[in-house]
N, C-alpha and C positions, 0 to 999 in steps of 0.2 A: 485738406486732411492732415498735415502736419499741425497747421493751427490748432486743429480740432484735437490733436492728439496733445499737444503740449496744455491745451488746457485740461483735459482731461488727467493730465498729471499734475498738474498744480491742485487741480481741487482734491485728486487720493493725498497729496501732501499737506494741504490745508487739514485735512479729515484727522491726517494722523499725528499731524502739530495739535490740533485741538485735545484729541484723544491723550495724549499725552499729558497735555497741560490740566488737561480733568484730574488724570491718575496722579500726576505729583500734587495739586492742589489738595487732593482727598487723600492721601500720604500726608503730607504734611499736616494737613486737620486731623487725622488719625494720630500720630506723634504727638499733636500739641493737646488734645483733647480727648484721646484715645485713653483702654486702661492703662495705670502704672503696676509697675511690677510688683509683685510679693514680696513681702521682708524676707528674708533667707532664714532659712530653719539654723542655721549656726550663726556666729556670731564674724565681726569685720575684724581684724587685729592688722596692726601699724609694721610693717615690714619696709623699710628704707623707703618711706612714703609711700607706699599702695597700700591699699587695706585688700588683704585677701581675706577670701571667705573661708572659715573652718569650719568643720558641722562633726561635733565628738559626739559619742554614745557609750555606753555601759561605764562602769565606776573603775576609778583607780584602785589597780589591785597588784601584787609583786607580779605577775603575770605579762609578759611581753604586750606592747601595745602595738595593733595593726594598724599600718598607715596605708590607705590605698591610694596609688597613684594611676591617675586616669588617663583614657586614650586621649589623643589631642582634639579639642573642642567637645569631651566628655566632662559635664559638669557632674556635681556629687550626688545629683537625684537618681544617675542611671548605673549606680552602686547601691539601693535602696536595701536591696532582696541581703547582699554581705552582709551588710550593718546588721540589717534586723536578726537575721540570723547566728549572728557572733556577741549582741551588744549583753545579753544575758550571762556572758561566762569571760568576756574581752573589753577592755578598753579598746573601741573602734575611731580611727580618724578619718573622715573623708575630707579632700579640700579643693578649693577651683585654682587653678595655678592663673597669672595675671592676665585678665582678660576674658578669663573665662568663667561661666555660670554667674557670679555676685561679686567676683573678684573685680578689680581697677586694674584697668591696663597698663602695660607696664612702657616707657620709651627705649628701656634697655633691651640688647641682644637677646633674644630665646637660646642661649648657649643649654647644653645639657649639664654642664658645672655650674651657670648661675640659676639653672632652676630648683637641683640639687640643693644650694645654699641658700635661697630663699628658702626653701621648705624645712633645713634646718633651724635655718632664724624664725622662720613662724611656729616651729613645733616651742624653742627655745622663750618666746613670747608669750604665747599661750599657756605657758608652765609645763609642758609637757616633757615627761623624763623617759630617757629609753630605761631597756631594749627594747628597740622597734624588729617587729614584723612587717618589711616591705612585699607590698602584692600590686604588681604592676599589668594593668591591662594595655594592650596594643601598643601606642608609644613610651606608656608608661615603665615597659618592660628597660628599655635605655636606660631611662632615667633613674631607676632603682639600681642599675650595676654601677653607675657613675657615683651616684649618691653612697652605696656600700663602698666604693673604693675611697671613696673621702672621709667616709665615718667608720673604719669599720667595728670600731669597739663595740658602736652602737645598736651594730644589727642584729640579732639573732638567728634570722631565715627568710629566705627569698621566696614568694609565689610569683611566678608567671603566669599570667590570664591570657594565653593567646598570643603573647607580647609578639613585640617587631624584630625580626632577627637583624642583627649587623650586617648580614649581606643580602638584606632584602632586595637590593637593586639586581647583583648579582648573578644571584640565583632563584628570587621569587617574583620577578616583573615588575618592579615598584619602577617607577620612571625615574633615568638618569637627571642629574641635573640641567645640562646643557640641551634635553629632549623638548620638543615642542609639547608635546603631551603634561611636561613640567611645568612650561613657562605658559601654556594655557591653564593652566590649573591655578596658579597665582593671579593671571589676569582676570579671572572669572570669579574668583574671592574677592578680589578688588569691587569687583560688579556688582556683586551680592552684598557686598558693604554697602557700598556709596546709594544702592538702592534701599537698604536696610535704615539709614540713617534719614533718609528722606518718609520713610515710614510706610514706605509701598508695600515692600515683602511682610510688616506686619498689620497690613491693611487686609491684607489678600489671604493671610493664615487664620483673620480672626474669622474668617468665614467660611473656612475649613472644618468638617466635620470632628476630627481627629486633628490633633497640633501635628506639625510639618515632623518637629524634631520627638514625638512618641516613638518608645522601644518595645516590641512584642514582649509581655510578660507583667510589666509593671502596672501597679494599681492605677485608674482613669486620675485619681489626685495628684498622682504623683507626675504624672504624663501632662498633665493638664499646667503644670509649671514650667515648664520648658515651654509654653508658649511666652515668656518672658523675656527670652534671649533672641526672640524676632524682631524687638520692638529699637532694634537699632541695632551699630553694626559691630559694636565692642566685641562678641564673640567672633564673628568672622575675621576680623583684622586679627585677634588671638589667634585665632587657628593658623591664616596665614604667615603671621611671622613665627611661629614652629615649623611650618612647614618649610620656610625660606632656610631654616637650621637642620633640616630632615637628614640631610646626606652628611655632616659634619657632627649629628648628633649620634649619628649610627656608626660612623667612623670610631667618636670616641670612646663609646659605649664598645666595641670591637676590641678597643686597647684594654679594657679592665684586666686583672690578672684572675687565675685560680683563685676561686676563696676556700682552699682546703675543706676542712670538713662541715663548711655551713651548709644546714639543710636548705634545700631547695624545690622546690614542687611544683612542677611545671601541667598545667591547662592547655589542652587544645583541640580546639574547635574540629568537627569534624564534616559539619554540614557547610556545605558550599552550592551555588548557585549553578549548575553545572552549563544551561545555556550562555551562562554571562561567557564563560570560558573560554567557548566554543565559539563564542563570536568573535574571540579575541585573537585566534585560532591559536589554542592550547587545549591540552587534551586534561580534563578534569578531573580522571584518577588520577593520571601521572602527576599531576600538580599537587592533589593534596596529598601522594603521599611522600614528595618532596619538602612541604611543609611540616609534616609529622617528622619526619625525618631530621629538618632544620632546628625546629622546636626542642627535641631531645637533645641536642648539643647545649640547650641550656643545662641539663642534668649533670652534665662531664663538667662544668664549672667548677663543683665541688665532688667530693668522696661520697656525699652524702643527696643524691639527688634522684627522684622518680617521677615519672609522667603518667597523667590518666589523660585520655580520650573522653570527650564529651559530645552527645548530638546536640549539638545548637552552632549556630554561626559565628559570626566575629561580636554580636552584640546579645546574641540572648542566651551564650555562654554562661552569663549573671545575669540581666534582665531576665528570663525566666527562673521560678522560685525555686521548682524543680532544679535544676543546675546551679543555681547558688546552693544549695541544700550538698550539694554534691562537694562543691571546693570548701563549705564552711565546716563540712564533717572531717574531712582532710587537714583543715589548718587544727582544727580543733584537737585530732588525733597527734599532730605535729607538735602544739605546745604541753601536750604529756608527754613526752617521747624527753621532751629538751626540761622539763621541769624534773622527771627520772632522772636523768643528765645528771641535772643539777645536784639534786638529794643524795645520787650518788657519790660525786666528787668529794661533796661535804661533808659525807660519813667516814670516807676515805682520808683526810685530811685528819679527822678529828680522830 
């Protein structure tokens, strides 16, 4: 009886081993002979030996240039509607942080200050000039705060799009650094990156009707480009590198000072998956109210802050065209206010 059980187990593991071998060979074959990534829409610019992808739209003019600082792992494609809605009036710049999208991976630590300095150098190397309006989504929120502190004379306004709060851990259920939840996330990201490098993730992704990284509301041709980021583990490693500095980034953002009368506009998503929060032992309505209150605090970073609530989730707040239009309308209104103030100042001086 025992011999029979051993034989069954042996056969089982042999089958599993063969299946794994077949999957790995198929993945490596896909990696070697499968589709190659699309050419980036923008251009690659050398910043300290790392090529960063920058995508510009709109003509250069005397108005502020809008710089979009994306969320962790969110490439330039996701902010398509923001760029499309502003490019006829303003210069708009989307870019991929190191390792993300079409940018090369960096070996340097992904601290908030380093990321801010890399963006600043990228803009200089690309021939872009201030003043800038910085728009930060999710983790982009903490980054634009640090950028503004480092280069205060170059920033004309801040736009927070469902941005991460510096007290996300203490107040909004983010995982503490020492928690199993946080450590298991890093382990999972390493695992996904490993299987991506073997071509396995890309292989399975190629059979899916919809791209794994697609977002609701974006045109199909834009979503299709996100298939490129499953072809290897670069994007996942970049995400892991930023997440490893998540807590120090929040702490650094929380140290930023009051920005005087700098215009600040805050856009908060009010659509959440209530079942997910209930499964985690949270009251979804109470949690959403806490998120709204926490993001309202961004408006208090200056004497000129306003908050807007948008019917969308963390992504559809800008991937759905109707939501992006709301944000763009307020940005254009803000630019008009900035120009009027500038003209009034010049008139008074003369």
